[in-house]
C-alpha positions as CSV (number, residue, x, y, z in Angstrom):
1,X,38.1,22.6,18.7
2,X,38.9,19.1,17.4
3,X,36.1,17.6,19.5
4,X,33.3,19.3,17.5
5,X,34.3,18.0,14.1
6,X,34.8,14.5,15.5
7,X,31.4,14.6,17.2
8,X,29.8,15.8,13.9
9,X,31.5,13.1,11.9
10,X,30.5,10.3,14.3
11,X,26.9,11.5,14.5
12,X,26.7,11.5,10.7
13,X,28.0,8.0,10.5
14,X,25.7,6.8,13.2
15,X,22.8,8.4,11.2
16,X,23.7,6.5,8.1
17,X,23.5,3.2,10.0
18,X,20.2,4.1,11.6
19,X,18.5,4.9,8.3
20,X,19.4,1.7,6.4
21,X,17.3,-0.8,8.4
22,X,14.2,1.4,8.1
23,X,14.3,1.3,4.3
24,X,14.8,-2.5,4.4
25,X,11.9,-2.8,6.9
26,X,9.7,-0.7,4.6
27,X,10.5,-2.9,1.6
28,X,9.8,-6.0,3.7
29,X,6.4,-4.7,4.8
30,X,5.5,-3.8,1.2
31,X,6.5,-7.3,0.1
32,X,4.4,-8.8,2.8
33,X,1.4,-6.6,1.8
34,X,1.7,-7.7,-1.8
35,X,1.9,-11.4,-0.8
36,X,-1.2,-11.1,1.4
37,X,-3.1,-9.4,-1.3
38,X,-2.1,-11.9,-3.9
39,X,-3.2,-14.7,-1.6
40,X,-6.4,-12.8,-0.9
41,X,-5.7,-13.0,2.8
42,X,-7.5,-10.0,4.2
43,X,-7.0,-11.0,7.8
44,X,-3.3,-11.2,7.6
45,X,-3.1,-8.0,5.6
46,X,-5.2,-6.2,8.3
47,X,-3.1,-7.7,11.1
48,X,0.1,-6.5,9.4
49,X,-1.2,-3.0,9.3
50,X,-2.4,-3.2,12.9
51,X,0.8,-4.7,14.2
52,X,2.9,-2.0,12.6
53,X,0.4,0.8,13.5
54,X,-0.1,1.8,9.9
55,X,-3.1,3.4,8.2
56,X,-3.5,2.3,4.7
57,X,-4.5,5.7,3.5
58,X,-1.2,7.1,4.7
59,X,1.0,4.6,3.0
60,X,-1.0,3.6,-0.1
61,X,0.8,5.8,-2.6
62,X,4.2,4.3,-1.6
63,X,3.3,0.6,-2.0
64,X,3.5,-0.9,-5.5
65,X,3.1,-4.6,-6.3
66,X,4.4,-5.8,-9.7
67,X,4.2,-2.2,-10.9
68,X,0.5,-1.7,-9.8
69,X,-1.0,0.1,-6.9
70,X,-2.6,-2.1,-4.3
71,X,-6.2,-1.8,-5.7
72,X,-5.1,-2.7,-9.2
73,X,-2.9,-5.5,-8.0
74,X,-5.9,-6.9,-6.1
75,X,-8.0,-6.8,-9.3
76,X,-5.2,-8.5,-11.3
77,X,-4.8,-11.1,-8.6
78,X,-8.6,-11.7,-8.4
79,X,-8.4,-11.0,-4.7
80,X,-11.9,-9.9,-3.9
81,X,-11.7,-10.0,-0.1
82,X,-8.4,-8.1,0.3
83,X,-9.3,-5.7,-2.5
84,X,-12.6,-4.8,-0.9
85,X,-10.8,-4.2,2.4
86,X,-8.3,-1.9,0.7
87,X,-11.0,0.0,-1.2
88,X,-12.9,0.6,2.0
89,X,-9.8,1.9,3.8
90,X,-9.2,4.6,1.2
91,X,-10.9,8.0,1.0
92,X,-13.7,8.2,-1.7
93,X,-11.9,11.1,-3.3
94,X,-8.8,9.1,-3.8
95,X,-10.8,6.3,-5.4
96,X,-12.6,8.8,-7.7
97,X,-9.5,10.5,-8.8
98,X,-7.2,7.5,-9.2
99,X,-8.6,6.2,-12.5
100,X,-8.9,2.7,-11.1
101,X,-12.5,2.3,-12.2
102,X,-11.8,3.1,-15.8
103,X,-8.7,0.9,-15.7
104,X,-10.6,-2.0,-14.2
105,X,-13.4,-1.7,-16.7
106,X,-11.0,-1.6,-19.6
107,X,-8.7,-4.4,-18.5
108,X,-10.7,-6.6,-16.1
109,X,-14.4,-6.0,-16.9
110,X,-15.5,-9.2,-15.1
111,X,-13.9,-8.2,-11.7
112,X,-16.3,-8.1,-8.7
113,X,-14.2,-5.2,-7.4
114,X,-15.5,-2.8,-10.0
115,X,-18.9,-2.6,-8.2
116,X,-17.1,-2.0,-4.9
117,X,-15.0,0.8,-6.5
118,X,-18.0,2.5,-7.9
119,X,-19.9,2.3,-4.7
120,X,-17.0,3.7,-2.7
121,X,-16.5,6.5,-5.2
122,X,-20.1,7.5,-4.9
123,X,-21.1,6.4,-8.4
124,X,-22.5,3.0,-7.7
125,X,-24.8,1.8,-10.4
């Protein structure tokens, strides 16, 4: 009877150690994504996703750079190449409903990414 509680306790402790590196790795990946977007390095951004077998549409909501989602961070950073890549990887419905177009027009009206956003959302003028 003493074996069961000991096994349960050891499995819980092992589980705690296994979870910690994953969170750290996720933070490191997000930081790398932000760095590549800021540097407008579309190729390294794409390679990072590919090497880690990630689809941008699946992780997009969990990645924030300086308090902005990736598209807005690309606009703020004037990263046209990386921003266009990000926009084209996201579903049109997500672009339409995110409010990024209105935000970009209000805050960065001269950004080349506004046209890409509108085109992807289906409202290209």
